Every structure is written in C-alpha cells, then in structure tokens.
N, C-alpha and C positions, 0 to 999 in steps of 0.2 A: 504494500500500500504506500503510495507516494503521499507525502504530507505537503509538498510544495503546492501552492495556490489554495489549498484548503486551510492549512494551519499557518503557513508563512509565505511571504513574498520576498524576493531578493530586490532590494532597492538600490544597491550599489555593490560593486566588486572591484578588487584590485588584485592583479596576478603578477607574480614574478616567476622565475624559472622553476623554483621548487616549493613555493608557498603561495597562499592566497588569503585574502581577507574579504569576507562578505558582510555587508550590512543587511540585516533582515528586519522585517516588521512581522511580528508574531501576533496573530489575531486572537482576541479574547472571545470571539463568537463561534469558534470551532465547536461542533457538536461533542467532541471528546470531553469537554469540560463539564458536561452535564453529569458525568459520572466520576470526575476526578478534581475536585471534590465539590459537590453541590453547595453553593453559598460561600465557598472559600476555594475557588479554582486555583490549581497549581499545575504547572507544566510538567507532565510525567517525564521521568528520566529516560524511559525507553524512546520517547519522542525526540529527545535531544540526541540520543545515539543514532536514530534514524535520520535526523537532519544532517549530522556529521557524515553519514554514509552517502546520502543523496548529494551533498556538496562535493564529496570526494569523487563520486561518479561523474559529476559535471567537470571537475578538474581533469580526470583521467581521459575523458572523451573516448572510451572504448565501447565496442558493440556489446560485449557480454556484461550482464549485471554482476555486481560484486556483493560480497558478504563479509561479515567479520569472521576471521579464522581464529583469532585470539584477542582477548582484551587483557592487556598487560597491566594497565593501571587506569582506573576510572574513579574520579572523585566528584561528587555533587556537593560543592562547597556551601551553597545557599539555595533554598527553594525559590522558584520564580512564580510569584503571585500573578495571576492572570485576570485581574479585575478591570484591566484596561489594556490597550495595545502595548506590546513590549518591543522596544527597539534594541536589537542585539548585534554585537559584532562577533563573527565566527572566524577564527584563524585556523588554517589548515596547513600542514606541511606533510608532503608525501614523498617517500623515497622508495624506489623500486629495488627489490631484492629477489631476482629470479622471477617466479610466478606470484610473488607476494609484494605488497606495498606496506611499508611501515608508516602509520598515520599518527601524527601528533595533532591534537585539536583542542581548542578552548572556546568557550562561549562566555562573553562578558558584556558589560555596558560601561558607561562612563564612571559608574560608582563601584563596581565590584566584579570579581571573577566568579561565575556561577558553576561552571563545569570544566574539568580538564580530563583529557583522555590520551592514552598511548595504546595503540592497537595494531593488529596486523589484518590486512584485507587480502582477499583472494577472489578470483572470478568464480562464479557459480558454474560448475561443470554440467553441461547438458547431457542427459541420458541419450544414447544413440537410438533408443527405442521410442523416443517422443514423437 
C-alpha cells in the first residue's frame, strides 16, 4: 500500500549523489487516524518506515519494488501528534552493496528529530510462476 498522496505529499526535494532530503506535508485527514488513536491521533511508526521505503524507491528509480531485508537500528524519539498538518523533513542516504542498499534515514522538523533508522533494503524477488 502506497501512502504517498493519501497520507503525505512531497512539497520539495533536494538530491545529491548519495543522499536526498524531502520536505513532506503529512495530512491529518488520512483515514488511518480514525483508529490510531481516536481523539488523540499519532502517526504510526510503521507508516514512517513505509514513507522511508517509498522515498528510497523514488531515489533508486529501479523497476523492481524493494523491501526491508534488515532493520539494524530504529528509534522513534518522539511521537508525532496529528491534530493538524505536519511538515517534515526526511533525509535519506543510500549506499549500494551488491544486491542490497544500506539506508540511513531520519524524519525531523525545525524543532526536533522524531525518527532515525539504519536498515538494509533489497529488491523483492518475483516468483517465476507468477
């Protein structure tokens, strides 16, 4: 399930050879907040991990979808209250290692760092019987 356009929009991006920074606007009106948590909506950590993966796919610009192979370190420093739109900066660094990519990512705003991640991504292997 892609979260882009339903949960967040990319409003700006900057790319260099091995890193990128995205400015996102995360919407407080996404239906997922009806269950997480009603009356006190918080951005689920799994959605942050999905955002990182989707942005990494954008950076890699390859045909095959990718997935997490290993999460080496993930820290949710602070919860993100979603009672209004949330403007965030996501920084990504990708380094290829054979069939894998080492990902370092963070989500922050002007006030704080909310999430940091070090992970390994790989392509999803398609079954030849599909």
